[in-house]
ROTOR-821377 format. One record per residue: x, y, z of N, C-alpha, C in turn; residue in one letter. Coordinates in Angstrom, 2 decimals, m for minus. Example, Ala and Ser with C-alpha at 12.3 -4.5 7.8 and 13.67 -1.06 7.14 Angstrom:
2
REC,13.19,m5.69,7.80,12.30,m4.50,7.80,13.20,m3.30,7.80,A
REC,12.85,m2.25,7.08,13.67,m1.06,7.14,12.90,0.03,7.87,S
//
This chain:
251
REC,m2.51,19.06,m37.45,m3.09,18.51,m36.24,m4.60,18.42,m36.39,M
REC,m5.19,17.49,m35.66,m6.62,17.23,m35.78,m7.44,18.47,m35.46,A
REC,m8.49,18.70,m36.26,m9.37,19.82,m36.00,m10.50,19.41,m35.08,G
REC,m10.29,19.50,m33.77,m11.31,19.08,m32.81,m12.04,20.27,m32.20,V
REC,m11.70,21.48,m32.62,m12.34,22.67,m32.06,m13.85,22.63,m32.27,S
REC,m14.58,22.83,m31.19,m16.03,22.82,m31.25,m16.66,21.45,m31.18,G
REC,m15.85,20.40,m31.25,m16.39,19.04,m31.17,m16.52,18.61,m29.70,K
REC,m17.40,17.66,m29.46,m17.61,17.14,m28.11,m16.96,15.78,m27.97,T
REC,m16.08,15.68,m26.99,m15.30,14.47,m26.76,m15.69,13.86,m25.41,V
REC,m16.06,12.61,m25.41,m16.44,11.88,m24.20,m15.30,10.94,m23.85,F
REC,m14.70,11.12,m22.66,m13.52,10.35,m22.26,m13.84,9.56,m21.00,I
REC,m13.72,8.25,m21.07,m13.93,7.43,m19.87,m12.62,7.28,m19.11,T
REC,m12.72,7.05,m17.82,m11.52,6.94,m17.00,m10.73,8.23,m17.00,G
REC,m11.44,9.35,m16.88,m10.80,10.66,m17.07,m10.34,11.32,m15.77,A
REC,m10.33,10.59,m14.67,m9.97,11.20,m13.39,m8.47,11.32,m13.17,S
REC,m7.67,10.63,m14.01,m6.22,10.68,m13.84,m5.56,10.07,m15.08,R
REC,m4.24,10.07,m15.08,m3.48,9.37,m16.11,m3.75,9.83,m17.52,G
REC,m3.83,8.87,m18.43,m4.04,9.18,m19.84,m5.35,9.93,m20.05,I
REC,m6.40,9.54,m19.33,m7.69,10.18,m19.50,m7.66,11.65,m19.14,G
REC,m7.05,11.97,m18.01,m6.93,13.37,m17.61,m6.09,14.17,m18.59,E
REC,m4.94,13.64,m18.97,m4.05,14.34,m19.90,m4.74,14.57,m21.24,A
REC,m5.52,13.60,m21.68,m6.23,13.73,m22.96,m7.31,14.80,m22.86,T
REC,m8.03,14.83,m21.75,m9.07,15.85,m21.57,m8.46,17.24,m21.60,A
REC,m7.35,17.42,m20.93,m6.71,18.74,m20.89,m6.19,19.15,m22.28,R
REC,m5.60,18.20,m23.00,m5.06,18.51,m24.32,m6.17,18.83,m25.31,L
REC,m7.22,18.03,m25.33,m8.32,18.26,m26.26,m9.03,19.58,m25.95,F
REC,m9.20,19.87,m24.67,m9.84,21.14,m24.29,m8.98,22.32,m24.75,A
REC,m7.67,22.16,m24.63,m6.75,23.21,m25.08,m6.81,23.42,m26.58,G
REC,m7.24,22.36,m27.30,m7.37,22.44,m28.76,m8.76,22.93,m29.17,A
REC,m9.57,23.30,m28.19,m10.87,23.88,m28.50,m12.06,22.96,m28.42,G
REC,m11.85,21.72,m27.97,m12.96,20.76,m27.88,m13.74,20.94,m26.58,A
REC,m14.99,20.52,m26.61,m15.77,20.36,m25.38,m15.46,18.96,m24.86,N
REC,m15.07,18.85,m23.61,m14.67,17.55,m23.08,m15.58,17.12,m21.94,V
REC,m15.98,15.86,m21.98,m16.79,15.27,m20.92,m15.92,14.24,m20.21,V
REC,m15.69,14.46,m18.92,m14.85,13.58,m18.12,m15.74,12.62,m17.35,L
REC,m15.66,11.34,m17.70,m16.51,10.33,m17.09,m15.65,9.38,m16.25,F
REC,m16.01,9.23,m14.99,m15.28,8.34,m14.09,m16.10,8.15,m12.82,A
REC,m15.71,7.15,m12.04,m16.38,6.95,m10.75,m15.92,7.99,m9.73,R
REC,m14.73,8.53,m9.93,m14.13,9.47,m8.98,m14.66,10.87,m9.20,S
REC,m15.78,11.19,m8.58,m16.44,12.47,m8.81,m15.58,13.67,m8.44,T
REC,m14.96,13.61,m7.27,m14.18,14.76,m6.79,m13.04,15.09,m7.74,A
REC,m12.34,14.07,m8.22,m11.20,14.29,m9.11,m11.63,14.89,m10.43,E
REC,m12.68,14.34,m11.04,m13.10,14.86,m12.35,m13.69,16.26,m12.23,T
REC,m14.39,16.53,m11.15,m14.93,17.88,m10.96,m13.82,18.90,m10.79,E
REC,m12.75,18.51,m10.10,m11.60,19.40,m9.94,m10.95,19.69,m11.29,T
REC,m10.74,18.63,m12.08,m10.11,18.79,m13.40,m10.99,19.66,m14.30,I
REC,m12.30,19.37,m14.31,m13.23,20.14,m15.14,m13.22,21.61,m14.72,A
REC,m13.15,21.86,m13.43,m13.10,23.24,m12.95,m11.85,23.96,m13.40,G
REC,m10.75,23.24,m13.43,m9.49,23.84,m13.88,m9.49,24.09,m15.38,E
REC,m10.14,23.21,m16.13,m10.21,23.39,m17.59,m11.09,24.57,m17.94,I
REC,m12.26,24.66,m17.32,m13.14,25.78,m17.61,m14.49,25.36,m18.16,G
REC,m15.19,26.30,m18.80,m16.57,26.08,m19.21,m16.74,25.06,m20.32,E
REC,m15.66,24.69,m21.01,m15.79,23.68,m22.05,m15.50,22.28,m21.53,N
REC,m15.63,22.09,m20.21,m15.45,20.77,m19.60,m16.62,20.45,m18.69,A
REC,m17.03,19.19,m18.69,m18.12,18.72,m17.85,m17.72,17.41,m17.19,L
REC,m17.88,17.32,m15.88,m17.60,16.09,m15.15,m18.91,15.33,m14.93,A
REC,m18.90,14.04,m15.27,m20.08,13.19,m15.07,m19.61,11.91,m14.38,V
REC,m20.29,11.52,m13.32,m19.86,10.35,m12.57,m20.65,9.12,m12.96,S
REC,m20.02,7.96,m12.83,m20.68,6.70,m13.12,m19.67,5.59,m13.34,G
REC,m20.19,4.40,m13.52,m19.38,3.19,m13.70,m19.55,2.72,m15.15,D
REC,m18.45,2.62,m15.88,m18.55,2.22,m17.29,m19.18,0.85,m17.47,V
REC,m19.06,m0.01,m16.47,m19.61,m1.36,m16.61,m21.13,m1.40,m16.44,S
REC,m21.72,m0.27,m16.03,m23.16,m0.18,m15.85,m23.81,0.50,m17.05,S
REC,m24.68,m0.22,m17.76,m25.36,0.36,m18.90,m26.23,1.55,m18.50,W
REC,m27.00,1.48,m17.42,m27.76,2.67,m17.01,m26.87,3.87,m16.71,P
REC,m25.73,3.64,m16.07,m24.80,4.74,m15.79,m24.29,5.37,m17.08,D
REC,m23.98,4.52,m18.06,m23.46,5.03,m19.33,m24.53,5.84,m20.06,M
REC,m25.74,5.32,m20.11,m26.84,6.04,m20.77,m27.07,7.38,m20.09,V
REC,m27.06,7.38,m18.76,m27.25,8.63,m18.02,m26.14,9.63,m18.33,N
REC,m24.91,9.15,m18.38,m23.76,10.03,m18.64,m23.83,10.63,m20.04,A
REC,m24.14,9.81,m21.03,m24.24,10.31,m22.41,m25.40,11.30,m22.52,I
REC,m26.50,11.02,m21.85,m27.65,11.93,m21.87,m27.27,13.29,m21.29,T
REC,m26.58,13.27,m20.15,m26.14,14.53,m19.54,m25.19,15.29,m20.46,Q
REC,m24.26,14.55,m21.06,m23.26,15.18,m21.93,m23.92,15.82,m23.14,A
REC,m24.85,15.11,m23.76,m25.49,15.63,m24.97,m26.45,16.77,m24.65,E
REC,m27.05,16.73,m23.46,m27.91,17.84,m23.05,m27.07,19.10,m22.85,R
REC,m25.83,18.92,m22.40,m24.96,20.06,m22.09,m24.24,20.60,m23.33,H
REC,m23.69,19.68,m24.15,m22.85,20.09,m25.28,m23.41,19.73,m26.65,F
REC,m24.37,18.83,m26.71,m24.83,18.35,m28.00,m24.27,16.96,m28.29,G
REC,m24.49,16.43,m29.50,m24.07,15.07,m29.84,m22.58,14.80,m29.59,P
REC,m22.29,13.56,m29.22,m20.91,13.15,m29.00,m20.24,12.93,m30.36,I
REC,m19.16,13.66,m30.59,m18.41,13.52,m31.84,m17.28,12.49,m31.72,D
REC,m16.71,12.40,m30.53,m15.55,11.53,m30.31,m15.72,10.79,m28.99,I
REC,m15.55,9.49,m29.01,m15.55,8.67,m27.80,m14.17,8.07,m27.62,L
REC,m13.57,8.30,m26.47,m12.29,7.67,m26.15,m12.50,6.72,m24.98,I
REC,m12.47,5.42,m25.29,m12.66,4.38,m24.29,m11.34,4.13,m23.57,N
REC,m11.13,4.86,m22.50,m9.85,4.81,m21.80,m9.92,4.05,m20.47,N
REC,m11.09,3.99,m19.85,m11.20,3.37,m18.52,m10.71,1.93,m18.54,A
REC,m9.90,1.59,m17.57,m9.38,0.22,m17.51,m8.70,m0.05,m16.18,G
REC,m8.73,m1.32,m15.77,m8.07,m1.74,m14.52,m7.24,m2.98,m14.81,V
REC,m6.26,m3.22,m13.96,m5.42,m4.41,m14.11,m5.54,m5.37,m12.93,I
REC,m5.93,m4.87,m11.78,m6.10,m5.74,m10.61,m7.32,m6.65,m10.78,D
REC,m7.25,m7.90,m10.34,m6.18,m8.46,m9.53,m5.01,m9.02,m10.35,P
REC,m3.81,m8.69,m9.92,m2.61,m9.28,m10.50,m2.27,m10.51,m9.67,I
REC,m2.14,m11.64,m10.32,m1.84,m12.87,m9.58,m2.16,m14.09,m10.42,G
REC,m1.79,m15.25,m9.92,m1.98,m16.49,m10.66,m3.46,m16.88,m10.72,M
REC,m3.88,m17.43,m11.84,m5.27,m17.89,m11.98,m5.64,m18.90,m10.91,M
REC,m4.68,m19.73,m10.53,m4.96,m20.82,m9.58,m5.36,m20.32,m8.20,S
REC,m5.01,m19.05,m7.89,m5.35,m18.50,m6.59,m6.22,m17.25,m6.71,T
REC,m6.73,m16.98,m7.90,m7.48,m15.74,m8.12,m8.87,m15.80,m7.52,S
REC,m9.42,m14.62,m7.25,m10.78,m14.49,m6.76,m11.72,m14.35,m7.96,D
REC,m12.66,m15.26,m8.15,m13.52,m15.22,m9.34,m14.28,m13.91,m9.51,P
REC,m14.77,m13.34,m8.44,m15.52,m12.09,m8.55,m14.62,m10.96,m9.01,E
REC,m13.44,m10.86,m8.43,m12.51,m9.80,m8.81,m12.01,m9.99,m10.23,A
REC,m11.79,m11.24,m10.62,m11.33,m11.55,m11.98,m12.38,m11.10,m13.00,W
REC,m13.64,m11.42,m12.72,m14.71,m11.05,m13.64,m14.94,m9.55,m13.71,G
REC,m14.64,m8.85,m12.61,m14.82,m7.40,m12.59,m13.92,m6.71,m13.61,R
REC,m12.74,m7.28,m13.85,m11.83,m6.71,m14.84,m12.48,m6.73,m16.23,V
REC,m13.11,m7.84,m16.57,m13.79,m7.93,m17.86,m14.99,m6.99,m17.91,L
REC,m15.68,m6.83,m16.79,m16.82,m5.92,m16.75,m16.39,m4.50,m17.12,D
REC,m15.26,m4.06,m16.59,m14.79,m2.70,m16.83,m14.09,m2.59,m18.18,I
REC,m13.12,m3.46,m18.43,m12.26,m3.31,m19.61,m12.92,m3.70,m20.92,N
REC,m13.87,m4.61,m20.87,m14.51,m5.07,m22.11,m15.97,m4.62,m22.19,T
REC,m16.75,m4.99,m21.18,m18.16,m4.58,m21.21,m18.28,m3.06,m21.14,K
REC,m17.37,m2.41,m20.42,m17.39,m0.96,m20.34,m17.18,m0.31,m21.70,G
REC,m16.32,m0.89,m22.51,m16.09,m0.39,m23.86,m17.32,m0.62,m24.73,V
REC,m17.91,m1.81,m24.60,m19.15,m2.09,m25.34,m20.23,m1.07,m24.98,Y
REC,m20.39,m0.79,m23.69,m21.42,0.16,m23.27,m21.23,1.53,m23.91,N
REC,m19.98,2.00,m23.93,m19.70,3.29,m24.56,m20.02,3.28,m26.04,G
REC,m19.57,2.23,m26.73,m19.85,2.11,m28.17,m21.35,2.04,m28.44,M
REC,m22.03,1.22,m27.65,m23.47,1.03,m27.86,m24.24,2.33,m27.66,R
REC,m23.73,3.17,m26.77,m24.42,4.41,m26.46,m24.24,5.49,m27.53,A
REC,m23.07,5.51,m28.18,m22.81,6.62,m29.11,m22.85,6.25,m30.58,V
REC,m22.57,5.00,m30.93,m22.47,4.64,m32.34,m23.78,4.84,m33.11,I
REC,m24.95,4.51,m32.56,m26.17,4.74,m33.35,m26.31,6.19,m33.81,P
REC,m26.03,7.14,m32.93,m26.11,8.54,m33.31,m25.07,8.92,m34.34,G
REC,m23.87,8.37,m34.19,m22.81,8.64,m35.16,m23.18,8.10,m36.53,M
REC,m23.78,6.90,m36.57,m24.21,6.33,m37.85,m25.28,7.21,m38.50,E
REC,m26.20,7.70,m37.70,m27.27,8.55,m38.23,m26.70,9.83,m38.83,T
REC,m25.69,10.40,m38.14,m25.08,11.64,m38.63,m24.04,11.38,m39.71,R
REC,m23.61,10.13,m39.84,m22.58,9.79,m40.82,m21.21,10.30,m40.46,G
REC,m20.97,10.49,m39.17,m19.68,11.02,m38.73,m19.47,10.70,m37.26,A
REC,m18.21,10.54,m36.88,m17.86,10.28,m35.49,m16.58,9.48,m35.41,G
REC,m15.94,9.54,m34.26,m14.70,8.80,m34.03,m14.79,8.05,m32.72,T
REC,m14.40,6.78,m32.74,m14.36,5.95,m31.53,m12.96,5.34,m31.44,V
REC,m12.27,5.65,m30.34,m10.92,5.11,m30.13,m10.90,4.36,m28.80,I
REC,m10.40,3.15,m28.83,m10.31,2.33,m27.63,m8.85,2.10,m27.26,T
REC,m8.53,2.32,m25.99,m7.17,2.09,m25.53,m6.92,0.59,m25.43,I
REC,m5.98,0.11,m26.19,m5.62,m1.30,m26.20,m4.31,m1.50,m25.43,S
REC,m3.64,m2.59,m25.69,m2.41,m2.92,m24.97,m1.70,m4.06,m25.67,S
REC,m0.40,m4.11,m25.50,0.34,m5.26,m26.00,m0.15,m6.54,m25.35,G
REC,m0.76,m6.40,m24.16,m1.29,m7.55,m23.43,m2.50,m8.17,m24.13,A
REC,m3.06,m7.46,m25.11,m4.18,m8.01,m25.87,m3.72,m9.13,m26.79,A
REC,m2.44,m9.16,m27.07,m1.91,m10.08,m28.07,m0.82,m11.02,m27.53,H
REC,m0.41,m10.78,m26.29,0.64,m11.62,m25.69,0.31,m11.87,m24.22,N
REC,0.20,m13.14,m23.86,m0.11,m13.48,m22.47,1.07,m13.13,m21.56,A
REC,0.74,m12.61,m20.38,1.76,m12.27,m19.39,1.39,m12.93,m18.06,L
REC,2.38,m13.48,m17.41,2.16,m14.17,m16.14,1.50,m13.25,m15.12,E
REC,0.45,m13.75,m14.50,m0.23,m12.99,m13.46,m1.26,m12.00,m13.97,G
REC,m1.37,m11.87,m15.30,m2.28,m10.88,m15.87,m3.41,m11.54,m16.67,W
REC,m3.84,m12.72,m16.27,m4.83,m13.44,m17.08,m6.10,m12.63,m17.32,S
REC,m6.60,m11.94,m16.29,m7.82,m11.16,m16.44,m7.58,m9.97,m17.38,A
REC,m6.49,m9.28,m17.18,m6.19,m8.10,m17.99,m5.96,m8.48,m19.45,Y
REC,m5.14,m9.51,m19.67,m4.85,m9.95,m21.05,m6.12,m10.40,m21.76,C
REC,m6.95,m11.16,m21.05,m8.19,m11.66,m21.63,m9.13,m10.50,m21.97,T
REC,m9.25,m9.56,m21.06,m10.15,m8.42,m21.29,m9.67,m7.57,m22.46,S
REC,m8.37,m7.34,m22.55,m7.85,m6.51,m23.62,m7.93,m7.22,m24.97,K
REC,m7.75,m8.54,m24.96,m7.91,m9.30,m26.21,m9.35,m9.22,m26.69,A
REC,m10.30,m9.36,m25.77,m11.70,m9.24,m26.13,m12.06,m7.86,m26.64,G
REC,m11.47,m6.85,m26.02,m11.75,m5.48,m26.43,m11.17,m5.18,m27.80,T
REC,m10.01,m5.75,m28.10,m9.43,m5.57,m29.44,m10.35,m6.17,m30.50,A
REC,m10.92,m7.34,m30.22,m11.84,m7.96,m31.17,m13.14,m7.16,m31.26,M
REC,m13.59,m6.62,m30.13,m14.78,m5.79,m30.12,m14.58,m4.56,m31.01,L
REC,m13.40,m3.98,m30.95,m13.08,m2.82,m31.79,m13.09,m3.21,m33.26,T
REC,m12.55,m4.37,m33.57,m12.58,m4.86,m34.96,m14.01,m5.05,m35.44,N
REC,m14.85,m5.62,m34.57,m16.24,m5.87,m34.93,m17.00,m4.56,m35.15,A
REC,m16.72,m3.57,m34.31,m17.37,m2.28,m34.45,m17.00,m1.61,m35.77,A
REC,m15.73,m1.72,m36.15,m15.30,m1.16,m37.43,m15.98,m1.88,m38.59,H
REC,m16.06,m3.19,m38.49,m16.69,m3.98,m39.56,m18.15,m3.55,m39.76,L
REC,m18.85,m3.30,m38.65,m20.26,m2.99,m38.73,m20.54,m1.52,m39.01,E
REC,m19.69,m0.62,m38.53,m20.01,0.81,m38.60,m19.02,1.64,m39.41,S
REC,m17.89,1.06,m39.77,m16.88,1.81,m40.51,m17.37,2.32,m41.86,G
REC,m18.29,1.59,m42.47,m18.82,2.00,m43.76,m19.96,3.00,m43.65,G
REC,m20.28,3.40,m42.42,m21.37,4.34,m42.19,m20.87,5.67,m41.66,K
REC,m19.59,5.94,m41.92,m19.02,7.22,m41.54,m18.39,7.28,m40.17,G
REC,m18.36,6.15,m39.44,m17.79,6.15,m38.10,m16.34,5.67,m38.16,V
REC,m15.43,6.50,m37.68,m14.01,6.18,m37.66,m13.70,5.41,m36.38,R
REC,m13.25,4.17,m36.50,m13.02,3.32,m35.32,m11.62,2.75,m35.37,I
REC,m10.90,2.92,m34.26,m9.53,2.44,m34.15,m9.21,2.02,m32.71,M
REC,m8.17,1.23,m32.57,m7.61,0.95,m31.26,m6.28,1.69,m31.14,G
REC,m5.82,1.88,m29.92,m4.54,2.54,m29.70,m3.79,1.84,m28.57,F
REC,m2.61,1.32,m28.89,m1.76,0.68,m27.90,m0.66,1.66,m27.50,S
REC,m0.74,2.23,m26.29,0.17,3.31,m25.91,1.53,2.89,m25.35,P
REC,1.76,1.58,m25.22,3.00,1.16,m24.58,2.90,1.35,m23.07,G
REC,4.03,1.37,m22.39,4.00,1.55,m20.95,4.05,3.04,m20.61,T
REC,3.09,3.47,m19.83,2.91,4.89,m19.53,3.01,5.10,m18.03,V
REC,3.58,6.23,m17.63,3.79,6.53,m16.21,2.47,6.91,m15.54,A
REC,1.70,5.89,m15.16,0.42,6.08,m14.50,0.39,5.26,m13.21,T
REC,m0.70,5.41,m12.47,m0.85,4.66,m11.22,m0.84,3.16,m11.48,R
REC,m1.34,2.74,m12.64,m1.34,1.31,m12.96,0.08,0.74,m12.93,M
REC,1.04,1.52,m13.43,2.42,1.04,m13.43,2.97,0.91,m12.00,Q
REC,2.50,1.73,m11.09,2.91,1.60,m9.69,2.37,0.29,m9.11,K
REC,1.12,m0.05,m9.47,0.54,m1.31,m9.01,1.28,m2.50,m9.59,D
REC,1.65,m2.39,m10.86,2.40,m3.47,m11.51,3.76,m3.64,m10.83,I
REC,4.42,m2.53,m10.56,5.72,m2.57,m9.89,5.61,m3.24,m8.53,K
REC,4.57,m2.88,m7.78,4.40,m3.42,m6.44,4.13,m4.92,m6.44,A
REC,3.55,m5.43,m7.54,3.22,m6.86,m7.60,4.46,m7.73,m7.68,S
REC,5.49,m7.24,m8.35,6.71,m8.02,m8.52,6.54,m9.21,m9.44,G
REC,5.46,m9.22,m10.22,5.17,m10.36,m11.09,5.43,m9.99,m12.55,I
REC,6.11,m10.80,m13.26,6.51,m10.72,m14.67,7.46,m9.56,m14.95,N
REC,7.99,m9.54,m16.16,9.08,m8.62,m16.51,8.67,m7.15,m16.47,A
REC,7.39,m6.86,m16.68,6.96,m5.46,m16.69,7.17,m4.82,m15.31,V
REC,7.04,m5.60,m14.26,7.21,m5.07,m12.91,8.66,m4.70,m12.61,S
REC,9.58,m5.17,m13.44,11.00,m4.89,m13.23,11.43,m3.57,m13.87,L
REC,10.55,m2.97,m14.68,10.90,m1.71,m15.33,11.00,m0.58,m14.31,L
REC,11.90,0.34,m14.56,12.02,1.53,m13.72,11.01,2.58,m14.18,D
REC,10.68,3.50,m13.27,9.71,4.55,m13.60,10.14,5.33,m14.82,W
REC,11.43,5.53,m14.98,11.95,6.31,m16.10,11.78,5.58,m17.44,E
REC,11.48,4.27,m17.38,11.28,3.51,m18.61,9.92,3.79,m19.25,D
REC,9.00,4.38,m18.50,7.65,4.64,m18.99,7.56,6.06,m19.53,H
REC,6.87,6.25,m20.65,6.75,7.60,m21.17,5.62,8.36,m20.47,H
REC,5.70,9.68,m20.43,4.71,10.49,m19.71,3.35,10.47,m20.39,P
REC,2.31,10.84,m19.62,0.93,10.73,m20.10,0.63,11.65,m21.27,V
REC,1.39,12.71,m21.44,1.08,13.62,m22.55,1.43,13.01,m23.91,D
REC,2.28,11.99,m23.93,2.64,11.34,m25.19,1.44,10.62,m25.81,V
REC,0.78,9.69,m25.09,m0.40,9.07,m25.70,m1.51,10.08,m25.98,P
REC,m1.63,11.11,m25.15,m2.65,12.13,m25.38,m2.45,12.81,m26.74,A
REC,m1.21,13.10,m27.08,m0.91,13.74,m28.36,m1.22,12.81,m29.54,K
REC,m0.96,11.53,m29.37,m1.27,10.59,m30.45,m2.78,10.46,m30.60,I
REC,m3.50,10.44,m29.50,m4.96,10.36,m29.56,m5.54,11.57,m30.28,L
REC,m4.99,12.74,m30.03,m5.45,13.94,m30.72,m5.22,13.81,m32.22,L
REC,m4.05,13.34,m32.61,m3.75,13.14,m34.03,m4.70,12.11,m34.65,W
REC,m5.03,11.07,m33.91,m5.89,10.01,m34.43,m7.30,10.52,m34.76,M
REC,m7.67,11.65,m34.20,m9.00,12.20,m34.46,m9.06,13.02,m35.75,C
REC,m7.94,13.14,m36.44,m7.90,13.91,m37.68,m7.77,13.03,m38.91,G
REC,m7.97,13.63,m40.06,m7.95,12.89,m41.34,m6.61,12.25,m41.63,E
REC,m5.53,12.81,m41.10,m4.20,12.25,m41.39,m4.07,10.82,m40.85,D
REC,m4.92,10.47,m39.89,m4.86,9.12,m39.31,m5.79,8.14,m40.01,A
REC,m6.47,8.59,m41.08,m7.43,7.71,m41.75,m6.79,6.47,m42.36,D
REC,m5.50,6.50,m42.56,m4.80,5.31,m43.06,m4.91,4.15,m42.07,D
REC,m5.23,4.45,m40.82,m5.23,3.44,m39.76,m6.64,3.04,m39.32,Y
REC,m7.66,3.47,m40.02,m9.02,3.11,m39.63,m9.20,1.60,m39.58,L
REC,m9.83,1.13,m38.52,m10.04,m0.30,m38.34,m8.84,m1.05,m37.83,G
REC,m7.76,m0.32,m37.55,m6.54,m0.96,m37.09,m6.21,m0.57,m35.65,Q
REC,m5.17,m1.19,m35.13,m4.66,m0.81,m33.82,m3.38,0.00,m34.02,E
REC,m3.43,1.24,m33.63,m2.29,2.15,m33.76,m1.35,1.91,m32.58,V
REC,m0.05,1.87,m32.86,0.93,1.58,m31.81,1.86,2.76,m31.60,H
REC,2.06,3.11,m30.33,3.03,4.16,m30.01,4.42,3.81,m30.51,H
REC,4.75,2.53,m30.52,6.08,2.09,m30.94,6.33,2.30,m32.42,A
REC,5.30,2.57,m33.19,5.43,2.77,m34.63,6.05,4.15,m34.89,N
REC,7.23,4.17,m35.48,7.96,5.42,m35.72,7.18,6.37,m36.61,E
REC,6.49,5.83,m37.61,5.71,6.66,m38.52,4.55,7.34,m37.77,E
REC,3.93,6.61,m36.86,2.84,7.17,m36.06,3.35,8.34,m35.22,V
REC,4.46,8.14,m34.54,5.00,9.18,m33.69,5.37,10.42,m34.52,R
REC,5.93,10.19,m35.68,6.32,11.32,m36.55,5.09,12.10,m37.00,K
REC,4.07,11.38,m37.46,2.88,12.05,m37.96,2.09,12.74,m36.84,R
REC,2.26,12.24,m35.62,1.58,12.85,m34.47,2.36,14.05,m33.93,A
REC,3.52,14.32,m34.53,4.30,15.48,m34.12,5.20,15.25,m32.92,G
REC,5.47,13.97,m32.62,6.35,13.66,m31.50,7.79,13.51,m31.98,L
REC,8.72,13.66,m31.08,10.13,13.44,m31.41,10.35,11.96,m31.64,T
REC,10.82,11.59,m32.80,11.01,10.19,m33.15,12.26,9.64,m32.51,V
//
């Protein structure tokens, strides 16, 4: 399993779902975890439950000043960021392009794509200087396949997948480990929103069809170790049997 003990992990969208589960798992493995989200009360509660190796920082990933402030606070508290997990993401508005609200549509790209850029831009220079670091971005099957009613989400995730590829091309040779991770369908609040929309086949899935949040968290932990170096610059998929086996999950 990945040796993250003593390392500092910055997790966006850490107030619930995959982000929260990942923060708890990494902290249990000995890492210092920084929980970044707009939801201050939720992240402070989680950080309090984790203990002294957790720090809650509030802000909006789509805001460059917020990101700089968050990274500054994190590094002042724990030292340099060793691992960045770009997890923050939204899917609303779900609906047809022909009736979509332009402001709301653009907000999805601000969070899902520009938010990932902001995180990368804030930590990669330091990682390059140190010649070490890991950046993992949560991707989706929607990055590669259009789904009805999800034009904003699919577009943002496709852009983020290319952004991850570009980051690897530019920084992978400087000691920075960069990968994407497609977790499949996970039992989070987003799936409840998808279900409520009634649009496309994903909304027809039952809650039991989605795997629990601890599954992607365990794969993310494995991705931070040398055993995952075979996948640098690639998008790791939960559906890959070899990935699940190497991450210690039941195949």
